[in-house]
C-alpha positions, 0 to 999 in steps of 0.5 A: 721684844718682838724684834730681838726675837726676830733677829735671833731666829734670823740669825739662827736660819743664817747660821745653818745655812751656813752648816749645809757643807757640815750637814752634807758631809756628816750625811756621806760619812754616816751613811757610809760608814753604818749603811755602805761598809756592812752591805759591801763587807756583807756583815751584821751591821751592830758594830758598824751603828756603834761606830757611827755613833762614836762619829756622831760624838766626833763630829759634834765636838768638832763642830763645837770647837769650830763654832766656837773659833770666833771667840778666840779671833779679835777681828771675828769677835768684833763682826759678831758683837757688831750684829744686832744680838746680844753676846749671850744670844749669840752663845745660844744660837750655837748651842742650838744650832750644834743641838739641831746638828747633833739631832740631825745625825741622831736621825741618820743612825736611827734611820741606818738602824732601821734599813739594815734592820739591827735590833731595836733594842739599840734604840735604849742607847739613845737614853744615855748618849742624847743627855751626854751629847748635850752636856758635850755640846754646852761644856764646849761652849763654855769651855771656849767661853774661858779658854784663850783658844781654841785647841785649850777649849777642846783640851778643856772640852775634854778634861770636864767632859771625862770628869 
């Protein structure tokens, strides 16, 4: 049991290290759209904060589909099946990765809200978006498992999320 937990944690950390380019790219995108553009235009940042929240949904969705693309490629699937961890745990690692990534994006949005001195009542929207993002991550993982390819998994996720 201890070896399994150690493998799980080490693979989770390795997977997070593999996402450093996603973290960097997302940081740049969020800060440009929620802080730099409103500063340059000299306007209130509420619209841009809302746009940043939409970006969080889009970045999370794309990231989920990219993470689970190994399920639809035979050589990648064989590689992941050869790892010293169960297939269920590998999917759990992807779900946890995406939750950590989404949490990071929400922290960036929170920093933008604080720096722009936007009304703090906007934090109330987090009560709504955090559960929806969590459901979207889970739906993307389940859709990827059930679908035959990444495109169909994306369509299934959008359809199920809309329901």
